[in-house]
C-alpha positions in Angstrom: 36.2 -6.9 9.4 35.0 -3.2 9.4 32.0 -3.3 11.6 32.4 0.6 13.5 29.2 1.1 15.6 27.3 5.0 14.6 27.5 6.5 18.2 26.0 9.3 17.2 23.1 7.7 16.5 21.9 7.5 19.7 21.8 11.3 19.9 19.7 11.5 16.6 17.1 9.1 18.0 17.0 11.8 20.8 16.5 14.3 18.5 13.7 13.1 16.5 11.3 12.4 19.1 11.3 16.4 19.4 11.6 17.1 15.6 9.0 15.3 14.7 6.4 16.2 17.3 7.2 19.9 16.0 7.2 19.0 12.5 3.5 17.3 12.7 1.7 19.9 14.3 0.7 21.3 10.8 0.3 18.3 8.1 -2.2 19.5 6.1 -0.6 20.5 3.1 1.1 16.8 2.5 -2.8 15.5 2.6 -4.2 18.1 0.3 -1.4 16.1 -2.3 -4.0 12.8 -1.8 -6.5 15.0 -3.8 -3.9 16.1 -6.5 -3.2 12.2 -6.8 -6.6 11.2 -8.0 -6.2 13.0 -11.5 -5.2 10.3 -13.7 -3.3 10.6 -17.5 -5.5 10.8 -20.2 -5.0 7.6 -22.4 -5.2 7.2 -26.2 -7.1 4.1 -27.3 -4.0 2.0 -28.2 -0.5 2.2 -29.4 2.1 0.2 -30.6 5.7 -0.4 -29.9 8.3 -3.4 -30.6 6.3 -5.2 -27.6 3.4 -4.6 -29.8 -0.2 -3.2 -30.0 -2.1 -2.4 -26.8 -5.5 -1.4 -25.9 -6.2 0.8 -23.3 -9.6 0.6 -23.3 -11.2 0.3 -19.8 -13.2 -2.8 -20.7 -14.7 -4.7 -17.5 -14.9 -1.9 -15.0 -14.5 -4.0 -11.3 -14.6 -2.1 -7.8 -10.4 -2.7 -7.1 -9.0 0.4 -9.1 -5.4 -0.3 -7.9 -2.7 -3.6 -7.6 0.7 -4.5 -6.2 3.0 -5.2 -9.3 5.9 -7.2 -8.5 9.1 -6.1 -10.3 9.9 -8.0 -13.6 13.2 -7.7 -15.9 11.2 -8.2 -19.3 9.2 -4.6 -20.2 7.0 -6.4 -22.3 5.8 -8.3 -19.6 4.8 -4.3 -17.7 2.9 -3.8 -20.8 0.8 -6.8 -20.6 0.0 -6.4 -17.0 -0.8 -2.5 -17.9 -3.1 -3.6 -20.3 -5.0 -6.3 -18.1 -5.0 -4.1 -14.6 -6.8 -1.0 -16.7 -9.0 -3.8 -18.9 -10.7 -3.9 -15.4 -10.5 -0.7 -14.0 -7.2 -0.3 -12.7 -6.0 3.1 -12.5 -3.5 2.6 -10.1 0.2 0.5 -9.6 2.3 0.2 -6.2 5.9 -1.1 -6.4 7.0 -3.3 -3.8 10.1 -2.1 -2.6 13.5 -3.0 -1.2 15.4 -2.6 1.9 18.3 0.0 2.7 20.9 -2.6 4.7 23.9 -1.7 6.7 26.6 -4.1 6.0 30.0 -5.3 7.3 33.3 -5.0 4.8 36.0 -7.3 4.6 39.2 -5.6 5.9 41.6 -8.0 3.2 39.5 -7.8 0.3 37.5 -4.7 0.6 34.5 -6.8 -0.6 31.3 -6.6 0.7 29.0 -9.3 2.9 25.6 -10.6 2.4 23.5 -10.0 5.1 24.0 -12.4 7.5 28.1 -11.4 7.1 29.0 -14.6 6.6 30.4 -14.5 2.9 30.9 -11.6 -0.3 27.8 -10.3 -1.2 28.2 -11.9 -5.4 25.9 -8.5 -6.5 28.5 -6.0 -4.6 31.5 -8.4 -5.8 31.1 -6.8 -9.6 31.5 -3.5 -8.3 35.2 -2.4 -8.8 36.9 0.6 -9.9 40.3 -0.4 -11.3 42.3 -2.2 -9.0 39.9 -1.8 -6.3 37.0 -2.7 -4.9 33.6 0.5 -4.7 34.1 0.5 -1.1 38.1 0.4 -1.2 38.0 3.2 -4.1 35.6 5.6 -2.4 37.6 5.2 0.7 40.3 6.0 -0.9 38.9 8.9 -2.7 37.8 10.8 1.1 41.5 10.2 2.1 42.9 12.1 -1.0 40.5 14.6 0.5 42.2 14.6 3.9 44.0 11.4 5.6 41.7 11.5 8.5 38.6 10.9 6.7 36.9 7.3 6.9 34.3 5.1 6.4 32.7 4.0 9.4 29.7 2.4 7.7 28.6 0.9 4.6 24.8 0.1 3.7 23.9 -1.5 0.7 20.8 -0.3 -1.4 19.4 -2.7 -4.2 16.8 -1.3 -7.2 16.0 -2.0 -10.8 15.9 1.8 -11.4 18.5 4.1 -12.4 19.0 7.7 -11.3 20.0 11.1 -13.1 22.2 13.6 -11.4 20.2 14.7 -9.4 20.8 11.9 -7.0 23.8 13.4 -6.2 24.9 16.1 -3.5 28.9 16.2 -4.2 29.5 15.0 -7.8 33.5 15.1 -6.8 33.4 12.3 -4.8 30.0 10.5 -5.6 29.9 8.8 -8.6 28.0 6.4 -11.4 30.0 3.4 -11.8 29.4 0.9 -14.7 31.1 -2.3 -14.7 29.9 -4.5 -17.9 26.1 -4.9 -17.3 25.9 -3.8 -14.0 25.1 0.2 -13.0 26.5 1.7 -9.1 25.6 5.2 -7.9 28.5 5.7 -4.8 26.4 7.7 -2.8 28.3 9.5 0.7 27.3 11.1 3.3 28.4 12.1 6.8 28.0 9.6 9.5 26.0 12.3 11.9 22.7 12.2 9.7 23.1 15.7 8.1 24.1 15.2 4.8 26.2 18.6 4.9 25.8 20.3 1.7 28.9 21.8 1.6 30.7 19.6 0.1 33.9 20.0 2.6 36.0 16.8 2.4 39.5 18.6 3.3 39.3 20.7 5.8 39.1 18.5 8.7 38.5 14.9 8.8 35.0 13.2 9.7 33.6 9.6 10.0 31.4 9.1 6.6 28.9 6.7 5.3 29.0 5.0 2.2 25.9 3.8 0.4 26.2 1.8 -2.8 23.5 1.4 -4.9 22.7 -1.3 -7.4 20.6 -0.4 -9.9 19.0 -1.0 -13.4 20.7 -0.9 -16.4 17.7 0.9 -17.5 15.7 3.5 -15.4 12.1 1.1 -14.8 10.5 4.2 -13.5 10.7 6.4 -16.7 9.5 3.3 -18.2 6.7 2.8 -15.9 5.8 6.5 -15.7 5.5 6.3 -19.6 3.1 3.4 -19.7 1.3 5.2 -16.9 0.6 8.0 -19.3 -0.4 5.9 -22.3 -3.0 3.7 -19.9 -4.0 6.3 -17.3 -2.3 4.4 -14.3 -0.9 6.6 -11.7 2.5 4.6 -9.9 3.6 4.5 -6.7 7.4 3.4 -6.5 8.1 2.4 -3.2 10.6 4.5 -1.2 14.0 3.1 0.3 12.3 0.6 3.0 13.9 1.2 6.8 16.5 -1.1 8.0 14.7 -3.2 10.6 15.9 -3.9 14.6 17.6 -6.9 14.4 16.3 -8.0 18.3 12.8 -7.7 16.6 11.8 -7.7 12.9 8.5 -6.1 12.9 10.4 -3.0 14.0 11.9 -0.4 12.1 16.0 0.1 13.7 16.3 3.9 14.3 19.8 3.9 14.4 20.1 4.5 10.9 17.4 7.0 10.5 19.5 9.8 9.1 21.2 7.2 6.4 17.9 6.4 5.7 17.1 10.1 5.2 19.7 11.0 3.1 19.3 8.0 1.0 15.4 9.3 0.3 16.4 12.7 -0.1 18.5 12.0 -2.8 16.0 9.8 -4.6 13.3 12.0 -4.0 15.1 15.5 -5.1 16.5 13.2 -8.4 12.4 12.6 -9.0 11.8 15.8 -8.7 14.7 17.0 -11.4 13.3 14.4 -14.0 9.5 14.0 -13.2 8.0 17.3 -12.2 4.5 17.5 -13.0 3.9 13.9 -14.2 0.8 13.1 -13.8 1.5 9.4 -13.8 3.6 9.7 -10.5 0.8 9.5 -8.2 2.9 9.7 -5.0 5.5 7.2 -3.4 4.4 4.1 -1.2 6.1 3.0 2.3 6.6 -0.5 2.2 7.5 -0.7 5.5 5.0 -2.9 7.2 3.4 -2.4 10.5 1.0 -3.4 12.5 -2.1 -0.5 12.9 -2.9 -0.2 17.0 -3.5 1.7 19.8 0.4 3.3 20.9 0.2 4.0 24.6 3.0 6.3 24.1 3.2 6.9 19.9 6.7 9.1 21.1 8.2 5.8 22.2 7.3 3.7 19.2 10.7 4.0 17.4 9.0 2.5 14.0 6.5 5.5 13.9 9.9 8.2 14.6 11.9 6.8 11.6 8.6 6.5 9.5 7.9 9.9 10.2 11.1 11.8 9.7 11.3 9.9 6.2 8.0 11.3 5.3 9.1 14.4 6.3 11.9 14.5 3.5 8.7 13.6 1.1 6.9 16.4 1.6 10.2 18.8 1.9 11.7 16.8 -1.7 8.5 16.0 -3.9 5.7 18.6 -2.8 2.2 17.6 -3.9 2.6 14.0 -4.2 1.0 11.9 -1.1 2.6 9.1 0.7 0.5 5.5 0.4 1.1 3.1 3.3 -0.6 -0.1 4.0 -0.9 -1.4 7.3 -2.0 -4.6 8.7 -5.1 -5.0 10.8 -5.0 -8.3 13.4 -8.2 -8.9 15.1 -7.6 -12.5 17.0 -8.5 -12.7 20.1 -5.9 -15.9 21.0 -2.7 -13.6 20.3 -1.2 -11.1 22.4 -0.9 -7.4 20.7 -4.0 -8.0 18.3 -6.9 -5.0 18.4 -10.2 -3.9 18.9 -12.0 -2.0 16.1 -12.1 1.1 18.7 -8.5 0.2 19.2 -7.6 0.6 15.2 -9.6 3.8 15.1 -6.7 5.5 17.8 -3.9 4.1 15.7 -5.4 5.2 12.5 -5.0 8.4 14.0 -1.1 8.5 15.0 -0.3 6.8 12.0 -1.9 9.7 9.3 0.3 12.3 11.9 3.4 10.6 10.6 2.7 12.7 7.3 1.2 10.2 4.9 -1.9 10.9 2.9 -3.5 7.9 2.1 -4.0 5.0 4.5 -4.9 1.4 2.8 -5.3 -1.1 5.7 -5.0 -4.7 5.1 -8.1 -6.3 5.5 -6.7 -9.0 6.9 -9.0 -11.8 5.1 -6.1 -13.7 3.1 -4.1 -14.2 5.9 -6.8 -15.1 8.4 -6.2 -11.8 10.5 -9.8 -10.8 9.9 -12.9 -12.2 9.5 -15.3 -11.3 6.9 -18.6 -11.5 8.8 -21.6 -9.1 10.2 -22.4 -7.9 13.6 -26.0 -10.6 13.5 -23.6 -13.6 12.2 -20.9 -13.5 15.4 -22.3 -16.8 16.3 -21.8 -18.8 13.2 -18.8 -20.6 12.4 -15.8 -19.2 10.9 -15.5 -19.9 6.8 -13.8 -23.4 6.6 -10.5 -21.5 4.7 -9.9 -19.8 8.3 -9.8 -22.5 10.3 -6.2 -23.3 9.7 -5.7 -19.9 11.6 -8.3 -19.5 14.3 -9.4 -22.6 14.6 -12.9 -24.8 14.5 -15.0 -21.6 16.1 -17.5 -19.3 15.9 -16.3 -15.2 14.7 -17.4 -13.7 18.0 -14.3 -16.5 19.3 -12.3 -15.6 16.9 -12.3 -12.2 16.3 -12.4 -9.0 18.4 -14.9 -7.5 15.7 -15.3 -8.2 11.5 -13.6 -6.4 8.6 -16.7 -4.1 8.3 -16.5 -2.9 12.2 -12.6 -1.8 11.9 -12.8 0.3 9.0 -16.1 2.0 10.3 -13.8 3.2 13.2 -11.1 4.3 11.2 -13.9 6.3 8.7 -14.9 7.9 11.7 -11.1 8.8 12.9 -10.6 10.0 9.5 -13.7 12.4 9.8 -12.5 13.2 13.4 -8.8 14.0 11.8 -10.7 16.6 9.0 -12.2 18.5 11.9 -8.7 18.8 13.2 -7.6 20.1 9.8 -5.9 16.9 9.1 -6.7 15.3 5.7 -5.9 12.0 4.8 -7.8 9.5 2.6 -8.9 5.9 3.2 -8.7 3.1 1.2 -8.8 -0.3 1.5 -6.3 -3.4 0.6 -8.4 -6.1 0.3 -6.1 -9.3 0.0 -6.4 -11.4 -3.0 -5.6 -14.8 -1.7 -6.4 -17.5 0.6 -4.3 -18.4 4.3 -3.3 -21.8 2.8 -3.7 -23.6 -0.2 -6.1 -26.5 -0.8 -4.6 -30.1 -1.0 -3.4 -30.5 -4.4 -3.6 -27.0 -4.9 -1.3 -25.5 -7.6 1.2 -22.7 -6.0 0.4 -19.4 -7.3 3.9 -17.2 -6.0 7.5 -18.9 -5.1 7.6 -16.2 -2.3 4.5 -17.2 -0.6 2.6 -20.5 0.6 -1.1 -18.9 0.3 -3.9 -20.3 -1.8 -5.4 -19.0 -4.4 -9.1 -17.5 -3.6 -12.5 -16.4 -6.3 -14.3 -13.5 -7.3 -17.5 -14.1 -5.1 -15.0 -14.1 -2.4 -13.6 -10.6 -3.6 -16.9 -9.5 -4.1 -17.6 -10.3 -0.8 -15.0 -8.6 0.6 -15.7 -4.9 -1.3 -19.7 -5.5 0.0 -17.6 -5.4 3.8 -15.5 -2.3 3.3 -17.8 -0.8 0.9 -19.2 2.4 2.5 -16.3 3.4 4.2 -13.4 3.9 2.0 -12.7 6.4 -1.5 -11.2 3.6 -3.7 -10.1 -0.1 -3.4 -7.2 -1.7 -4.2 -5.4 -5.2 -3.6 -2.6 -7.5 -3.3 -1.6 -8.1 -5.5 -1.8 -8.6 -9.0 0.8 -10.1 -10.1 0.7 -13.9 -9.0 -3.0 -13.8 -7.4 -4.9 -12.4 -10.3 -3.0 -14.5 -12.9 -3.0 -17.5 -11.0 -5.3 -21.0 -11.7 -7.6 -21.2 -14.4 -9.8 -19.6 -14.9 -7.6 -16.8 -13.0 -9.0 -14.2 -11.2 -8.6 -11.7 -13.6 -10.3 -14.1 -15.9 -13.3 -14.6 -14.0 -13.3 -10.9 -13.3 -13.9 -10.0 -16.7 -16.8 -13.3 -17.2 -19.0 -11.9 -14.4 -17.7 -7.9 -14.0 -21.5 -6.9 -14.4 -23.0 -9.1 -11.0 -24.7 -6.6 -8.9 -22.0 -5.6 -5.7 -24.7 -4.2 -3.1 -22.2 -2.2 -0.5 -25.3 -0.6 2.0 -28.2 0.1 2.7 -30.2 2.3 4.8 -33.4 4.0 5.5 -34.2 6.4 3.1 -37.2 9.1 2.4 -38.2 10.4 -0.8 -41.2 12.9 -1.2 -43.7 11.5 0.7 -42.3 7.9 0.8 -40.3 5.7 2.6 -38.1 3.7 1.5 -34.2 2.0 1.3 -31.6 3.1 -0.5 -29.0 0.8 -1.5 -25.6 1.6 -3.0 -23.3 -0.6 -4.7 -22.0 -1.7 -8.1 -24.1 -2.7 -10.9 -27.4 -2.1 -9.6 -29.3 -0.5 -12.7 -32.9 -2.8 -12.9 -31.9 -5.3 -9.6 -34.7 -6.8 -8.0 -34.6 -6.4 -4.3 -35.1 -9.1 -1.7 -35.8 -8.2 2.1 -36.3 -10.5 4.7 -35.5 -10.6 8.4 -36.5 -13.1 11.6 -39.8 -13.4 11.8 -41.5 -12.6 8.4 -43.0 -15.6 6.6 -42.8 -14.4 3.0 -39.8 -12.3 1.1 -40.4 -8.9 0.0 -39.2 -8.5 -3.4 -39.5 -5.1 -5.3 -38.9 -4.9 -8.9 -36.7 -1.5 -8.9 -37.4 -1.3 -12.5 -41.3 -1.1 -11.7 -41.0 0.9 -8.4 -37.4 2.5 -7.9 -35.0 5.0 -8.8 -31.5 4.2 -9.9 -28.5 7.5 -10.0 -24.7 7.1 -11.2 -24.0 10.6 -10.1 -20.8 10.0 -8.1 -21.2 9.9 -4.4 -19.1 12.2 -2.4 -16.6 9.9 -0.4 -17.2 6.9 -2.2 -15.7 5.0 -5.3 -16.2 6.7 -8.7 -18.2 4.1 -10.0 -20.8 3.6 -6.8 -24.4 3.4 -8.0 -27.9 4.9 -5.4 -30.6 2.9 -5.8 -33.7 3.4 -4.2 -36.8 1.3 -3.9 -40.2 2.1 -1.9 -40.9 -0.1 1.0 -43.1 0.2 4.6 -40.3 0.1 7.0 -42.8 0.1 9.8 -44.3 -3.9 9.6 -39.7 -4.3 10.5 -40.1 -4.9 14.6 -37.4 -2.7 16.4 -33.7 -3.9 16.5 -33.6 -6.4 13.4 -31.6 -6.9 11.0 -33.2 -6.5 7.8 -31.6 -9.3 5.0 -31.3 -7.0 1.7 -30.4 -9.5 -1.9 -30.1 -7.9 -5.0 -30.3 -9.8 -8.2 -29.6 -8.6 -11.7 -32.1 -8.6 -14.4 -30.9 -11.9 -15.8 -30.9 -13.6 -12.7 -27.3 -13.6 -11.2 -27.7 -12.6 -7.3 -24.8 -10.8 -5.3 -22.3 -13.1 -3.8 -23.2 -11.3 -0.2 -26.3 -9.6 0.8 -25.6 -6.3 3.2 -28.0 -6.1 6.3 -29.9 -2.9 7.4 -30.6 -3.1 11.2 -33.9 -1.7 11.7 -34.7 1.2 14.6 -37.6 3.2 15.2 
């Protein structure tokens, strides 16, 4: 069996630490791309194709405007997904990605083995050229050019996309291979990670890496971008996922940086050739999931090195398109290597300097890594759905802080970075599931045993991340928004006009003191104010005494509204938390109140 180690890999790792530091000095141009990505295509009202007639209007807009979707082989399913996502106000779709994988090859048969190295991988066993496997054919082509040429490592990569000629640097030896209904791409590059453009295979013998890509029969990305144009949706395809460190699967393996950047460069060059100027290509998604934390010495964190090198390729090859990354938060006190809000704020700055334009941290509620609570709630028992993760305890004992505390610190870090000339957007990825299923509950996802949640829980998540982010996205549409009866999507359609408050603060208009409330669906609302020690809640009808404004608020999602009500806060004792409840004209109450801490 062939399993030749890449000796020069260690040298590459050392160089990366130096190069990354130099190349990250001025990353402002990459962050400016995030603003470019905010433009969405303008769709027609409807369209008809062989899959049917599809309505492209927004009917029940909700604060979540972006969703992950699972790849599907049925293009009609994509159309239905885009229609459903756009109906609830979605304008962004993010693709899940696949990993670049180093593989062993059986010396006798020339077959690529599975990830465990135990038996031939049936997906790549189909790849043949005449009487030879694709690995054997690639090695023969190299040796025909020079007898000392050799393949030192074989990699595989799976995708449902199909590339154009832009993916090839040396078309004399690289090629597209079609075997029946299976499509493969053979990509070859020097094993020193240089991706030499000279295509000189004959002057001397060298070691090469073979990247064997299993592709789609048709190009899924073209289909998705065409749908994006029709529905007014931006698509974020995934970058190749970095190989994981075998000693710690949460870490990227720096040994494969050269091959990862080669594949990334080739794919993005092809994107540039085929999709330049497409508004529906919103950017690219970095699928490697990592925890955002305060790294003591970021220069020694291999995963950050690997991501920074990959992100540099995006800056070079796909200028004007941002990189979206969605790290996870872990606020649990009883686990090692978790983080306080302050530590996460520091980690946000480090991650921004790897070249990303958009950071959309997972809020942690779906996994139980984070809790939805206000500072004045910290001594309350945790929600029952969190108990399987943190036990029967209080929020203060379970978590270092609430969701809102973490996003506030990251928003502050974002603003501090802007003063340094580093532009990065802060989005929120709210998890649309529960840590576990209830007894007897139907399983929503074949890939996870998470439970289904409901719209009130989503409303609460929106409230708690609300004033600190410019956009809210969610993992994920496929399964979690379409599971159950009624599904989350159906619950949103039935209840989309319910008010959702996200912030309240003291505000003065002319000579009157009052409160400004920000949120969604606030027109005509009645506001109820209460605090510890007050005998009767204060009720203000905003249609009688109030000002409602819908002009966009800089830095917040575009549908955020403002409602000002007069109120004499002098009657509130200093330091008290004021509970601000919002009720719609038809009597529906916001799922979550907001709290304002009064200080004189």
